C-alpha positions as CSV (number, residue, x, y, z in Angstrom):
1,M,0.0,0.0,0.0
2,I,2.8,2.4,0.9
3,G,4.6,1.5,-2.3
4,K,1.5,2.5,-4.4
5,L,1.3,5.8,-2.6
6,I,5.0,6.5,-3.2
7,G,4.6,5.5,-6.8
8,A,1.6,7.7,-7.2
9,G,3.4,10.6,-5.7
10,V,6.4,10.2,-8.0
11,G,4.2,9.6,-11.0
12,A,2.2,12.8,-10.2
13,K,5.4,14.8,-10.0
14,L,6.8,13.5,-13.3
15,G,3.4,13.8,-14.9
16,S,3.0,17.4,-14.0
17,E,6.4,18.2,-15.7
18,S,5.3,16.5,-18.9
19,R,3.3,18.3,-21.6
20,K,1.5,15.1,-22.9
21,M,0.4,13.8,-19.5
22,G,-1.1,15.5,-16.5
23,G,-0.4,15.0,-12.8
24,T,-3.5,12.8,-12.4
25,T,-2.5,10.5,-15.2
26,G,1.0,10.3,-13.8
27,A,-0.3,9.4,-10.4
28,V,-2.4,6.5,-11.8
29,L,0.5,5.2,-13.9
30,G,2.8,5.4,-10.9
31,A,0.4,3.5,-8.7
32,V,-0.1,0.8,-11.3
33,A,3.6,0.5,-12.1
34,V,4.7,-0.5,-8.6
35,P,2.9,-3.9,-8.5
36,L,3.9,-4.6,-12.1
37,V,7.6,-4.0,-11.3
38,R,7.4,-6.3,-8.3
39,R,6.2,-9.2,-10.5
40,L,8.8,-8.8,-13.3
41,R,12.1,-10.6,-13.3
42,L,15.5,-8.8,-13.5
43,P,16.2,-9.6,-17.2
44,T,12.8,-8.2,-18.1
45,L,13.4,-5.0,-16.1
46,L,16.8,-4.6,-17.8
47,A,15.2,-5.1,-21.2
48,L,12.5,-2.5,-20.5
49,A,15.1,0.0,-19.3
50,G,17.3,-0.6,-22.3
51,G,14.3,-0.3,-24.6
52,G,13.2,2.9,-23.0
53,Y,16.7,4.3,-23.3
54,L,16.9,3.3,-27.0
55,V,13.5,4.9,-27.7
56,K,14.6,8.1,-26.0
57,R,17.9,8.3,-28.0
58,L,16.0,7.7,-31.3
59,A,13.4,10.4,-30.4
60,D,16.2,12.8,-29.5
61,K,18.0,12.0,-32.8
62,A,14.8,12.5,-34.8
63,G,14.3,15.9,-33.3
64,Q,17.7,17.2,-34.4
65,E,18.3,18.8,-37.7
66,P,20.3,16.7,-40.2
67,V,24.0,17.6,-40.3
68,T,25.3,18.1,-43.8
69,P,29.0,17.6,-44.3
70,A,31.1,20.6,-45.2
71,T,32.2,20.9,-48.8
72,P,35.9,20.6,-49.2
73,A,37.9,23.5,-50.6
74,S,38.9,23.3,-54.2
75,T,42.2,21.5,-54.7
76,K,42.6,22.4,-58.3
77,T,45.8,24.2,-59.2
78,T,46.2,26.2,-62.3
79,T,49.4,26.1,-64.3
80,V,50.6,29.1,-66.2
């Protein structure tokens, strides 16, 4: 019970900082996440954490503008 309350508090705090999700939605997700995390095994938790990190990196990379390589200076020499 206390774990659900702590999860709801953390979820509400994180949810209020997000544009897509409000504090109430974060609280509900935080309260639901605590029992789910208790039932998962360590490899599953590591896979979820790695997947979340990968999604975040891809989302950050997609938000950046494409970098174009600089054009090299002309190396032609003229002979007289």
